[in-house]
LUMMAR-798710 format. One record per residue (C-alpha): chain; y, x negated, z negated. Coordinates in nm, 4 decimals, decimal comma, padded with zeros to 6 digits. Example, Ala and Ser with C-alpha at 12.3 -4.5 7.8 and 13.67 -1.06 7.14 Angstrom:
<atoms>
<atom 'A'; <-00,4500; -01,2300; -00,7800>>
<atom 'A'; <-00,1060; -01,3670; -00,7140>>
</atoms>
This chain:
<atoms>
<atom 'A'; <00,0000; 00,0000; 00,0000>>
<atom 'A'; <00,2432; -00,2855; -00,0654>>
<atom 'A'; <00,1813; -00,4188; 00,2846>>
<atom 'A'; <00,2387; -00,0711; 00,4289>>
<atom 'A'; <00,5719; -00,0310; 00,2498>>
<atom 'A'; <00,6800; -00,3809; 00,3441>>
<atom 'A'; <00,5951; -00,3151; 00,7074>>
<atom 'A'; <00,7857; 00,0138; 00,7109>>
<atom 'A'; <01,0962; -00,1425; 00,5578>>
<atom 'A'; <01,0871; -00,4391; 00,7938>>
<atom 'A'; <01,0560; -00,1921; 01,0819>>
<atom 'A'; <01,3566; -00,0003; 00,9482>>
<atom 'A'; <01,5616; -00,3198; 00,9377>>
<atom 'A'; <01,4607; -00,4006; 01,2959>>
<atom 'A'; <01,5175; -00,0476; 01,4185>>
<atom 'A'; <01,8596; -00,0229; 01,2618>>
<atom 'A'; <01,9750; -00,3593; 01,3929>>
<atom 'A'; <01,8021; -00,3695; 01,7322>>
<atom 'A'; <01,7797; -00,0041; 01,8357>>
<atom 'A'; <02,0735; 00,1605; 01,6597>>
<atom 'A'; <02,2872; -00,1591; 01,6764>>
<atom 'A'; <02,3921; -00,1247; 01,3136>>
<atom 'A'; <02,5035; -00,4329; 01,1235>>
<atom 'A'; <02,2878; -00,4529; 00,8118>>
<atom 'A'; <02,3727; -00,6357; 00,4937>>
<atom 'A'; <02,0656; -00,6774; 00,2860>>
<atom 'A'; <01,8471; -00,8957; 00,0764>>
<atom 'A'; <01,4768; -00,9626; 00,0353>>
<atom 'A'; <01,3485; -01,1087; -00,2872>>
<atom 'A'; <01,0853; -01,0586; -00,5551>>
<atom 'A'; <00,9201; -00,7590; -00,3898>>
<atom 'A'; <01,2514; -00,5819; -00,3402>>
<atom 'A'; <01,4230; -00,5102; -00,0108>>
<atom 'A'; <01,7766; -00,3781; -00,0084>>
<atom 'A'; <01,9349; -00,2425; 00,3095>>
<atom 'A'; <02,3056; -00,1628; 00,3169>>
<atom 'A'; <02,4989; -00,0515; 00,6226>>
<atom 'A'; <02,8582; 00,0641; 00,6738>>
<atom 'A'; <02,9418; 00,4289; 00,6050>>
<atom 'A'; <03,0580; 00,5027; 00,9643>>
<atom 'A'; <02,7186; 00,3890; 01,0982>>
<atom 'A'; <02,5479; 00,6462; 00,8768>>
<atom 'A'; <02,6684; 00,9182; 01,1155>>
<atom 'A'; <02,4788; 00,7579; 01,4050>>
<atom 'A'; <02,1912; 00,9849; 01,5112>>
<atom 'A'; <01,9532; 00,6942; 01,5800>>
<atom 'A'; <02,0293; 00,5330; 01,2429>>
<atom 'A'; <01,9756; 00,8642; 01,0647>>
<atom 'A'; <01,6419; 00,9192; 01,2389>>
<atom 'A'; <01,5195; 00,5684; 01,1568>>
<atom 'A'; <01,6291; 00,5886; 00,7932>>
<atom 'A'; <01,4896; 00,9395; 00,7409>>
<atom 'A'; <01,1539; 00,8536; 00,8953>>
<atom 'A'; <01,1095; 00,5419; 00,6863>>
<atom 'A'; <01,2299; 00,7134; 00,3681>>
<atom 'A'; <00,9848; 00,9999; 00,4174>>
<atom 'A'; <00,7008; 00,7580; 00,4904>>
<atom 'A'; <00,7662; 00,5453; 00,1817>>
<atom 'A'; <00,8083; 00,8539; -00,0368>>
<atom 'A'; <00,4680; 00,9805; 00,0790>>
<atom 'A'; <00,3088; 00,6465; -00,0051>>
<atom 'A'; <00,4773; 00,6534; -00,3476>>
<atom 'A'; <00,3342; 01,0009; -00,4079>>
<atom 'A'; <-00,0140; 00,8766; -00,3259>>
<atom 'A'; <00,0165; 00,5525; -00,5268>>
<atom 'A'; <00,2633; 00,6190; -00,8106>>
<atom 'A'; <00,1331; 00,3277; -01,0174>>
<atom 'A'; <00,2168; 00,0829; -00,7396>>
<atom 'A'; <00,5102; 00,2184; -00,5397>>
<atom 'A'; <00,8385; 00,3552; -00,6714>>
<atom 'A'; <01,1298; 00,4846; -00,4663>>
<atom 'A'; <01,4820; 00,4450; -00,6003>>
<atom 'A'; <01,7633; 00,5896; -00,3913>>
<atom 'A'; <02,1058; 00,4449; -00,4417>>
<atom 'A'; <02,3949; 00,5940; -00,2489>>
<atom 'A'; <02,7128; 00,4021; -00,1866>>
<atom 'A'; <03,0143; 00,6172; -00,1072>>
<atom 'A'; <03,2091; 00,3208; 00,0300>>
</atoms>
């Protein structure tokens, strides 16, 4: 399950940067991946589809493996 989540999040990063052409600020360390993109880019249909698909996928994995996967949503209004 950790490999599945990691793969999904890496795919999100790639999709957002390469397909939706969104500039991502993020970090990867100690089993944590943080993706941050500018507020105006959040209105982009492709970016929304990529983010929603990955979020739903990871949330489903977390439901199946609650002892191993936890989803924390942090929204930045800026």
